[in-house]
C-alpha positions, 0 to 999 in steps of 0.5 A: 182787443182781448187780454189773453192773460185775463179770464173773461168769465171771472168777475172776482171769486166773491162775485160769481162768474160772468157767463155772458162774458164767456159766451161773448169770448167764445163767439169772438174766438169762433168769429176769427176762424169764421168771419161769415159766421153771423151771416150763416146764422142769419140765413138759418134763422131766415129759413126757420121763419120761412118754413116753420115760423117764429114760434118754433120748437128747436133742437140746437144740436151739438150746441156748445155754449148755445150760440144758435139758441142765443140768436134764435131767442133774440130774434124769435122771443116765443121760440123754445130751444133744447140744447144737446152736447157732450162737452162739459165746459161749453155746457157749463157756459151755456147753462150759466148764460141761460139760467132761469130762462124757461124757454131753454133746456140743456141735455148732456148726451153723446151723439154717438150713443144710439140712445142719445135722443131718448134724453131729449124732453120732446119726441119731435122738433120743428127745426134741428140746427147745428153749426161747425160741429158735425165735422167731429164725426166720420161720414158713416157715423154722420149718416146714422145721425142723420137718420136719427135726426130725420126721426126727430123732425116733424113732417114739414120741419127742417134740419140745417147743418152749417159747416166746412164742406169742401168740394174734392173736385176743385183742389186749386180753388180749395188751396187758394181759399185755404191760403187766403183764410190762413193769411187773414187769420194770421193778421188777426192773430197778430192783432191779439185775437184769441185762438182756439188753444189760447181760449181753452188755456183761459178756460183751464185757468178759470176756477169754475171752468177748470174741472169741466175743461179737464174733463172735456179734453179727456173726452175729445182730445185736442180736436176733431178726428172726423172727416169733411165730406162735400155739400153734395154728400150731405144733401144726398145722404139727408134725402137717403136717410128720410128727408124729402128735399135737401140742398145748399141754401148758403155758401161761402168759398169754404163753407155751406149751409145744407137744408133738409125738409121733412 
C-alpha cells in the first residue's frame, strides 16, 4: 500500500531523486485504472517480435514516463526507443529513469504541431507504439496524426494503439462494464491506492517535479478533452491514411489494441 503523504521519488534532498520509484508509482496508479494494462503491453510486444523482430527501432508515441520503453528494453535488449511527449513532468521522470542508456532518446514535441516529426532523430521506424494517450485528441486531429505516423513507419513496419475504444452500438454492455469497473476501482481506492489526482498532488509537492508539474497543468488542464471513437473507426481510418492492413489484435470489455501494418 502506498503512503499518500510520501513522495515516492524523493530519497532525501541530499541524495537525489529515485526515478525508478516514480516510474513504479506511475505504473501502480495506471494499473488501478487499467487492471489488464500489462496484458495489452505483452500483446503489443508479441506483435513487434512477430512482425519486425526483437532488434526493432521503436517510436514510443506520447510516451509519458516511458512505460512502453521500459518493457520493450527488458524484453528486447537490442531494441532502441525514441520517446516523444509534451508533458514536462512525465518526461522528467522518463529522462531520469533512462539516463545514460544509449538505446533511448526522448524528444519533447506537441503531436498537434504539424512539424512534430521533424524533431525525431530518425526518418523511419520499425514500430510505433502508444497506449492510453491518444484519447486526448479529437477524431479529426487523430486522423491527421495517423497519416503522419503512416509516413514514419517503414514498409512492413507496424503501428499499435492501445486505448479505450467503446462501441456506440452496445450501450447496455458499455454501461454494465463501466459500472463494474467503477465499483472495482472504488474497492481498490478504499484499500489506499493512489488515484490520478492524488498522484499529481504528490508530484506537485516534490521539490524536483513541482516546476514541471505546474507547467504540465498549464498545458493540459486536468484531463483530456478529446473523444473516444470505436475500434472499427481506428482500423478504418488507419487504412484510409496509408496502412495496408489494420484490425483489433486484443480486446477487453472496454479497451482494444488496434494494429496497422504498412
